C-alpha positions as CSV (number, residue, x, y, z in Angstrom):
1,X,89.5,119.9,114.5
2,X,86.4,119.2,117.2
3,X,83.8,117.7,115.5
4,X,80.6,117.5,117.9
5,X,77.3,114.7,116.5
6,X,74.2,114.1,118.4
7,X,72.5,110.8,117.3
8,X,69.8,109.5,119.0
9,X,70.4,106.8,121.4
10,X,68.1,104.0,119.8
11,X,70.4,104.4,116.7
12,X,74.0,105.2,118.5
13,X,73.0,101.5,120.0
14,X,72.7,99.9,116.9
15,X,75.7,101.6,115.0
16,X,78.3,101.2,117.7
17,X,79.4,97.8,119.0
18,X,79.1,97.7,122.6
19,X,81.8,98.2,124.9
20,X,82.9,100.3,122.3
21,X,84.3,104.0,122.7
22,X,81.4,105.9,120.6
23,X,83.9,108.6,119.5
24,X,86.6,106.4,118.5
25,X,84.1,104.1,116.5
26,X,83.2,107.3,114.4
27,X,86.6,108.5,114.0
28,X,87.7,104.6,112.7
29,X,84.4,104.5,110.3
30,X,85.1,108.1,109.1
31,X,89.0,107.4,108.4
32,X,87.7,104.1,106.9
33,X,85.5,105.4,104.2
34,X,88.1,108.2,103.8
35,X,90.8,105.5,103.0
36,X,88.5,103.5,100.6
37,X,87.3,106.3,98.6
38,X,91.6,107.4,98.4
39,X,91.3,110.4,99.9
40,X,94.0,108.9,102.9
41,X,96.9,107.0,102.0
42,X,97.6,104.0,104.5
43,X,100.4,106.2,106.1
44,X,98.0,108.9,106.9
45,X,95.2,106.5,108.3
46,X,98.0,105.0,110.6
47,X,98.7,108.2,111.5
48,X,95.1,109.2,112.5
49,X,94.1,106.1,114.1
50,X,97.6,105.9,116.3
51,X,98.9,102.4,114.8
52,X,101.9,101.1,113.2
53,X,102.2,99.2,109.9
54,X,101.5,96.0,111.4
55,X,98.7,96.9,113.6
56,X,97.0,98.9,110.7
57,X,97.1,96.2,108.9
58,X,95.3,93.8,111.5
59,X,92.7,96.3,111.9
60,X,91.9,96.8,108.0
61,X,91.7,92.8,107.7
62,X,89.0,92.8,110.5
63,X,87.4,95.4,108.6
64,X,87.4,92.8,105.8
65,X,89.7,95.5,103.7
66,X,92.6,93.8,102.0
67,X,95.8,96.1,100.7
68,X,96.6,95.5,97.4
69,X,100.1,93.6,97.8
70,X,101.5,91.9,95.1
71,X,104.1,89.3,94.1
72,X,106.2,92.5,92.5
73,X,106.1,93.9,96.0
74,X,107.2,91.5,97.5
75,X,110.2,90.4,95.4
76,X,111.0,94.6,95.9
77,X,110.8,93.9,99.4
78,X,112.9,90.8,99.4
79,X,115.7,92.1,97.2
80,X,115.7,95.6,99.3
81,X,116.6,93.4,102.5
82,X,119.3,91.5,100.2
83,X,121.0,94.7,99.6
84,X,121.0,95.4,103.4
85,X,122.1,92.3,104.4
86,X,119.0,90.8,106.4
């Protein structure tokens, strides 16, 4: 889908950080809001932004969004690694 948005230059300068691609900034902000509203999964967000899991984690942290990762999640991952002999 292609979406065209027109913004007044003065507002666009306030909204989009200097040096950042305006189209990318709009996509990132729209995707983050959809993720916050639970309309996108973590996997879908990474796919939309062209990031792997670790890049997405860093991106979300930079945006002040922390994933809900519990000690139970850690233990589950460690057990899975143990079973795989890692």
